[in-house]
N, CA, C and O atoms as a GROMACS GRO file, in nm:
protein
  340
    1MET      N    1  -1.441   1.034   3.348
    1MET     CA    2  -1.443   0.890   3.356
    1MET      C    3  -1.302   0.838   3.325
    1MET      O    4  -1.246   0.873   3.221
    2PRO      N    5  -1.242   0.757   3.411
    2PRO     CA    6  -1.106   0.706   3.386
    2PRO      C    7  -1.103   0.613   3.264
    2PRO      O    8  -1.191   0.528   3.245
    3ASN      N    9  -1.001   0.632   3.184
    3ASN     CA   10  -0.980   0.546   3.068
    3ASN      C   11  -0.852   0.467   3.085
    3ASN      O   12  -0.765   0.504   3.165
    4ARG      N   13  -0.841   0.360   3.011
    4ARG     CA   14  -0.716   0.284   3.007
    4ARG      C   15  -0.691   0.246   2.862
    4ARG      O   16  -0.784   0.235   2.782
    5THR      N   17  -0.564   0.227   2.829
    5THR     CA   18  -0.525   0.193   2.693
    5THR      C   19  -0.440   0.067   2.695
    5THR      O   20  -0.346   0.055   2.773
    6HIS      N   21  -0.476  -0.026   2.608
    6HIS     CA   22  -0.397  -0.148   2.588
    6HIS      C   23  -0.321  -0.131   2.457
    6HIS      O   24  -0.378  -0.092   2.355
    7ARG      N   25  -0.193  -0.161   2.462
    7ARG     CA   26  -0.108  -0.152   2.342
    7ARG      C   27  -0.056  -0.290   2.310
    7ARG      O   28  -0.004  -0.360   2.396
    8GLU      N   29  -0.069  -0.329   2.184
    8GLU     CA   30  -0.026  -0.462   2.140
    8GLU      C   31   0.054  -0.448   2.012
    8GLU      O   32   0.018  -0.370   1.923
    9ILE      N   33   0.162  -0.522   2.002
    9ILE     CA   34   0.240  -0.528   1.880
    9ILE      C   35   0.190  -0.648   1.800
    9ILE      O   36   0.184  -0.759   1.852
   10MET      N   37   0.153  -0.624   1.676
   10MET     CA   38   0.100  -0.730   1.591
   10MET      C   39   0.191  -0.745   1.470
   10MET      O   40   0.222  -0.647   1.402
   11VAL      N   41   0.233  -0.868   1.442
   11VAL     CA   42   0.321  -0.895   1.328
   11VAL      C   43   0.243  -0.975   1.225
   11VAL      O   44   0.186  -1.080   1.254
   12PHE      N   45   0.241  -0.923   1.103
   12PHE     CA   46   0.178  -0.994   0.992
   12PHE      C   47   0.289  -1.051   0.904
   12PHE      O   48   0.382  -0.980   0.865
   13ARG      N   49   0.278  -1.179   0.872
   13ARG     CA   50   0.378  -1.246   0.789
   13ARG      C   51   0.355  -1.223   0.641
   13ARG      O   52   0.448  -1.233   0.560
   14ARG      N   53   0.232  -1.190   0.605
   14ARG     CA   54   0.195  -1.170   0.465
   14ARG      C   55   0.115  -1.039   0.453
   14ARG      O   56   0.064  -0.988   0.552
   15PRO      N   57   0.105  -0.986   0.331
   15PRO     CA   58   0.019  -0.868   0.311
   15PRO      C   59  -0.124  -0.899   0.355
   15PRO      O   60  -0.168  -1.014   0.348
   16PHE      N   61  -0.195  -0.797   0.398
   16PHE     CA   62  -0.332  -0.816   0.448
   16PHE      C   63  -0.416  -0.694   0.414
   16PHE      O   64  -0.364  -0.587   0.382
   17ARG      N   65  -0.548  -0.713   0.422
   17ARG     CA   66  -0.642  -0.604   0.394
   17ARG      C   67  -0.729  -0.577   0.516
   17ARG      O   68  -0.767  -0.668   0.589
   18LEU      N   69  -0.759  -0.449   0.537
   18LEU     CA   70  -0.851  -0.406   0.642
   18LEU      C   71  -0.942  -0.299   0.584
   18LEU      O   72  -0.902  -0.224   0.495
   19HIS      N   73  -1.064  -0.293   0.633
   19HIS     CA   74  -1.153  -0.184   0.593
   19HIS      C   75  -1.089  -0.054   0.639
   19HIS      O   76  -1.033  -0.047   0.748
   20GLY      N   77  -1.098   0.048   0.557
   20GLY     CA   78  -1.039   0.178   0.592
   20GLY      C   79  -0.912   0.207   0.517
   20GLY      O   80  -0.872   0.323   0.506
   21TRP      N   81  -0.847   0.104   0.465
   21TRP     CA   82  -0.728   0.124   0.382
   21TRP      C   83  -0.762   0.078   0.241
   21TRP      O   84  -0.821  -0.028   0.223
   22SER      N   85  -0.727   0.158   0.143
   22SER     CA   86  -0.767   0.128   0.006
   22SER      C   87  -0.687   0.014  -0.057
   22SER      O   88  -0.736  -0.052  -0.148
   23GLU      N   89  -0.566  -0.009  -0.009
   23GLU     CA   90  -0.485  -0.116  -0.067
   23GLU      C   91  -0.440  -0.214   0.040
   23GLU      O   92  -0.448  -0.186   0.160
   24ALA      N   93  -0.392  -0.329  -0.005
   24ALA     CA   94  -0.338  -0.428   0.089
   24ALA      C   95  -0.215  -0.369   0.157
   24ALA      O   96  -0.139  -0.292   0.097
   25GLN      N   97  -0.197  -0.404   0.282
   25GLN     CA   98  -0.084  -0.355   0.359
   25GLN      C   99   0.027  -0.459   0.358
   25GLN      O  100   0.001  -0.579   0.356
   26PRO      N  101   0.151  -0.412   0.360
   26PRO     CA  102   0.262  -0.506   0.355
   26PRO      C  103   0.279  -0.583   0.486
   26PRO      O  104   0.237  -0.539   0.592
   27ALA      N  105   0.341  -0.698   0.474
   27ALA     CA  106   0.378  -0.773   0.593
   27ALA      C  107   0.465  -0.683   0.679
   27ALA      O  108   0.536  -0.597   0.628
   28GLY      N  109   0.460  -0.704   0.810
   28GLY     CA  110   0.542  -0.621   0.897
   28GLY      C  111   0.484  -0.609   1.036
   28GLY      O  112   0.390  -0.681   1.072
   29THR      N  113   0.538  -0.518   1.112
   29THR     CA  114   0.499  -0.495   1.251
   29THR      C  115   0.408  -0.374   1.260
   29THR      O  116   0.436  -0.269   1.202
   30TYR      N  117   0.299  -0.391   1.333
   30TYR     CA  118   0.199  -0.285   1.350
   30TYR      C  119   0.169  -0.270   1.498
   30TYR      O  120   0.180  -0.367   1.574
   31VAL      N  121   0.131  -0.151   1.539
   31VAL     CA  122   0.093  -0.124   1.677
   31VAL      C  123  -0.059  -0.108   1.682
   31VAL      O  124  -0.116  -0.028   1.608
   32VAL      N  125  -0.124  -0.186   1.770
   32VAL     CA  126  -0.269  -0.178   1.787
   32VAL      C  127  -0.296  -0.124   1.927
   32VAL      O  128  -0.245  -0.178   2.025
   33GLU      N  129  -0.376  -0.018   1.935
   33GLU     CA  130  -0.411   0.039   2.065
   33GLU      C  131  -0.563   0.037   2.081
   33GLU      O  132  -0.638   0.077   1.993
   34THR      N  133  -0.605  -0.012   2.197
   34THR     CA  134  -0.747  -0.016   2.230
   34THR      C  135  -0.769   0.069   2.354
   34THR      O  136  -0.708   0.046   2.459
   35GLU      N  137  -0.857   0.168   2.342
   35GLU     CA  138  -0.890   0.254   2.454
   35GLU      C  139  -1.023   0.207   2.513
   35GLU      O  140  -1.119   0.181   2.440
   36GLU      N  141  -1.028   0.198   2.645
   36GLU     CA  142  -1.149   0.156   2.716
   36GLU      C  143  -1.182   0.258   2.824
   36GLU      O  144  -1.092   0.323   2.879
   37GLU      N  145  -1.311   0.273   2.853
   37GLU     CA  146  -1.352   0.362   2.961
   37GLU      C  147  -1.422   0.282   3.069
   37GLU      O  148  -1.487   0.181   3.042
   38LEU      N  149  -1.409   0.329   3.191
   38LEU     CA  150  -1.470   0.265   3.306
   38LEU      C  151  -1.621   0.284   3.302
   38LEU      O  152  -1.670   0.394   3.278
   39ILE      N  153  -1.693   0.176   3.324
   39ILE     CA  154  -1.839   0.184   3.335
   39ILE      C  155  -1.868   0.215   3.480
   39ILE      O  156  -1.843   0.134   3.569
   40GLU      N  157  -1.923   0.333   3.504
   40GLU     CA  158  -1.948   0.375   3.642
   40GLU      C  159  -2.082   0.322   3.692
   40GLU      O  160  -2.171   0.288   3.615
   41GLY      N  161  -2.093   0.315   3.824
   41GLY     CA  162  -2.218   0.276   3.887
   41GLY      C  163  -2.230   0.128   3.915
   41GLY      O  164  -2.334   0.083   3.964
   42LEU      N  165  -2.126   0.051   3.885
   42LEU     CA  166  -2.131  -0.092   3.914
   42LEU      C  167  -2.057  -0.120   4.044
   42LEU      O  168  -1.977  -0.039   4.090
   43SER      N  169  -2.084  -0.234   4.104
   43SER     CA  170  -2.018  -0.270   4.229
   43SER      C  171  -1.882  -0.335   4.204
   43SER      O  172  -1.813  -0.375   4.298
   44PHE      N  173  -1.842  -0.344   4.077
   44PHE     CA  174  -1.712  -0.401   4.039
   44PHE      C  175  -1.660  -0.320   3.920
   44PHE      O  176  -1.736  -0.252   3.852
   45ALA      N  177  -1.531  -0.329   3.897
   45ALA     CA  178  -1.471  -0.255   3.786
   45ALA      C  179  -1.499  -0.326   3.654
   45ALA      O  180  -1.470  -0.445   3.639
   46ALA      N  181  -1.556  -0.254   3.559
   46ALA     CA  182  -1.582  -0.307   3.426
   46ALA      C  183  -1.554  -0.194   3.326
   46ALA      O  184  -1.580  -0.077   3.354
   47PHE      N  185  -1.503  -0.232   3.211
   47PHE     CA  186  -1.467  -0.136   3.109
   47PHE      C  187  -1.536  -0.170   2.978
   47PHE      O  188  -1.568  -0.285   2.950
   48ARG      N  189  -1.560  -0.065   2.896
   48ARG     CA  190  -1.613  -0.085   2.761
   48ARG      C  191  -1.515  -0.022   2.662
   48ARG      O  192  -1.453   0.081   2.689
   49ARG      N  193  -1.504  -0.089   2.546
   49ARG     CA  194  -1.412  -0.041   2.443
   49ARG      C  195  -1.467   0.088   2.383
   49ARG      O  196  -1.585   0.097   2.348
   50VAL      N  197  -1.382   0.187   2.371
   50VAL     CA  198  -1.418   0.315   2.312
   50VAL      C  199  -1.366   0.322   2.169
   50VAL      O  200  -1.436   0.367   2.079
   51SER      N  201  -1.242   0.276   2.148
   51SER     CA  202  -1.184   0.281   2.014
   51SER      C  203  -1.070   0.182   2.002
   51SER      O  204  -1.007   0.144   2.101
   52THR      N  205  -1.044   0.140   1.879
   52THR     CA  206  -0.928   0.058   1.846
   52THR      C  207  -0.864   0.119   1.723
   52THR      O  208  -0.932   0.147   1.624
   53THR      N  209  -0.733   0.139   1.729
   53THR     CA  210  -0.660   0.194   1.615
   53THR      C  211  -0.541   0.106   1.582
   53THR      O  212  -0.491   0.032   1.668
   54ILE      N  213  -0.497   0.114   1.458
   54ILE     CA  214  -0.377   0.043   1.415
   54ILE      C  215  -0.285   0.145   1.349
   54ILE      O  216  -0.330   0.232   1.274
   55THR      N  217  -0.157   0.132   1.378
   55THR     CA  218  -0.057   0.224   1.322
   55THR      C  219   0.041   0.145   1.240
   55THR      O  220   0.100   0.047   1.287
   56ARG      N  221   0.058   0.188   1.118
   56ARG     CA  222   0.161   0.125   1.037
   56ARG      C  223   0.285   0.212   1.042
   56ARG      O  224   0.276   0.335   1.040
   57GLU      N  225   0.398   0.148   1.049
   57GLU     CA  226   0.523   0.223   1.055
   57GLU      C  227   0.544   0.296   0.924
   57GLU      O  228   0.504   0.249   0.818
   58ALA      N  229   0.605   0.410   0.933
   58ALA     CA  230   0.628   0.492   0.814
   58ALA      C  231   0.729   0.424   0.721
   58ALA      O  232   0.832   0.373   0.765
   59LEU      N  233   0.696   0.425   0.594
   59LEU     CA  234   0.790   0.378   0.494
   59LEU      C  235   0.887   0.493   0.465
   59LEU      O  236   0.854   0.608   0.492
   60PRO      N  237   1.003   0.463   0.412
   60PRO     CA  238   1.097   0.572   0.382
   60PRO      C  239   1.030   0.679   0.296
   60PRO      O  240   0.972   0.648   0.192
   61GLY      N  241   1.037   0.803   0.339
   61GLY     CA  242   0.978   0.914   0.266
   61GLY      C  243   0.829   0.932   0.289
   61GLY      O  244   0.767   1.018   0.225
   62ALA      N  245   0.769   0.853   0.378
   62ALA     CA  246   0.624   0.862   0.404
   62ALA      C  247   0.602   0.897   0.551
   62ALA      O  248   0.693   0.888   0.633
   63THR      N  249   0.481   0.936   0.582
   63THR     CA  250   0.447   0.967   0.720
   63THR      C  251   0.381   0.846   0.786
   63THR      O  252   0.331   0.756   0.718
   64ARG      N  253   0.383   0.847   0.915
   64ARG     CA  254   0.320   0.742   0.993
   64ARG      C  255   0.169   0.765   0.990
   64ARG      O  256   0.124   0.880   0.996
   65GLU      N  257   0.092   0.659   0.982
   65GLU     CA  258  -0.053   0.673   0.973
   65GLU      C  259  -0.123   0.585   1.075
   65GLU      O  260  -0.094   0.465   1.085
   66THR      N  261  -0.213   0.644   1.151
   66THR     CA  262  -0.294   0.571   1.248
   66THR      C  263  -0.439   0.584   1.205
   66THR      O  264  -0.488   0.695   1.181
   67ILE      N  265  -0.508   0.470   1.195
   67ILE     CA  266  -0.648   0.475   1.154
   67ILE      C  267  -0.732   0.389   1.248
   67ILE      O  268  -0.683   0.293   1.306
   68PRO      N  269  -0.860   0.425   1.263
   68PRO     CA  270  -0.950   0.341   1.341
   68PRO      C  271  -0.973   0.209   1.268
   68PRO      O  272  -0.970   0.204   1.146
   69VAL      N  273  -0.994   0.104   1.344
   69VAL     CA  274  -1.015  -0.027   1.285
   69VAL      C  275  -1.121  -0.102   1.366
   69VAL      O  276  -1.132  -0.085   1.487
   70ASP      N  277  -1.196  -0.185   1.297
   70ASP     CA  278  -1.293  -0.271   1.363
   70ASP      C  279  -1.218  -0.390   1.423
   70ASP      O  280  -1.150  -0.461   1.349
   71PRO      N  281  -1.227  -0.412   1.554
   71PRO     CA  282  -1.154  -0.522   1.616
   71PRO      C  283  -1.187  -0.659   1.556
   71PRO      O  284  -1.100  -0.746   1.552
   72VAL      N  285  -1.309  -0.678   1.510
   72VAL     CA  286  -1.348  -0.806   1.448
   72VAL      C  287  -1.275  -0.823   1.315
   72VAL      O  288  -1.226  -0.931   1.284
   73ASP      N  289  -1.270  -0.716   1.236
   73ASP     CA  290  -1.199  -0.720   1.108
   73ASP      C  291  -1.050  -0.747   1.131
   73ASP      O  292  -0.989  -0.823   1.056
   74LEU      N  293  -0.994  -0.685   1.232
   74LEU     CA  294  -0.853  -0.705   1.264
   74LEU      C  295  -0.827  -0.849   1.307
   74LEU      O  296  -0.727  -0.909   1.266
   75ALA      N  297  -0.914  -0.905   1.389
   75ALA     CA  298  -0.898  -1.044   1.433
   75ALA      C  299  -0.906  -1.140   1.314
   75ALA      O  300  -0.832  -1.238   1.309
   76ARG      N  301  -0.994  -1.112   1.219
   76ARG     CA  302  -1.004  -1.197   1.099
   76ARG      C  303  -0.875  -1.192   1.018
   76ARG      O  304  -0.827  -1.295   0.972
   77ALA      N  305  -0.820  -1.072   1.001
   77ALA     CA  306  -0.697  -1.057   0.926
   77ALA      C  307  -0.581  -1.129   0.994
   77ALA      O  308  -0.497  -1.191   0.929
   78GLN      N  309  -0.577  -1.120   1.126
   78GLN     CA  310  -0.470  -1.187   1.201
   78GLN      C  311  -0.486  -1.338   1.192
   78GLN      O  312  -0.387  -1.409   1.175
   79ALA      N  313  -0.608  -1.389   1.202
   79ALA     CA  314  -0.632  -1.533   1.192
   79ALA      C  315  -0.595  -1.583   1.052
   79ALA      O  316  -0.536  -1.690   1.039
   80ALA      N  317  -0.630  -1.508   0.949
   80ALA     CA  318  -0.597  -1.547   0.814
   80ALA      C  319  -0.446  -1.551   0.793
   80ALA      O  320  -0.396  -1.635   0.718
   81ASP      N  321  -0.374  -1.462   0.858
   81ASP     CA  322  -0.230  -1.457   0.847
   81ASP      C  323  -0.164  -1.579   0.911
   81ASP      O  324  -0.053  -1.618   0.872
   82GLN      N  325  -0.230  -1.639   1.008
   82GLN     CA  326  -0.173  -1.754   1.079
   82GLN      C  327  -0.192  -1.886   1.004
   82GLN      O  328  -0.127  -1.986   1.034
   83VAL      N  329  -0.281  -1.885   0.904
   83VAL     CA  330  -0.308  -2.007   0.827
   83VAL      C  331  -0.198  -2.026   0.726
   83VAL      O  332  -0.163  -1.934   0.652
   84ASP      N  333  -0.142  -2.145   0.721
   84ASP     CA  334  -0.038  -2.173   0.622
   84ASP      C  335  -0.100  -2.182   0.483
   84ASP      O  336  -0.205  -2.243   0.465
   85PRO      N  337  -0.035  -2.120   0.384
   85PRO     CA  338  -0.092  -2.117   0.248
   85PRO      C  339  -0.092  -2.254   0.182
   85PRO      O  340  -0.137  -2.267   0.068
   0.00000   0.00000   0.00000
């Protein structure tokens, strides 16, 4: 089944929390990738989400980490980041 991947750069202005990480993450640039697969048997092209991951850039002396994330949780964190304190 053919898959496609969407890659998005997400910038957080303030620290934020997501399920799957034990501590708040620092403000900064993150890469979000969503993989989708083609739904076969339809008369038109349609895709369903298979996975969404977020990658935080490695801090000095640390390794890069990619973890699965709930797209709804990610959208909430991004919306909260856009609200002025």
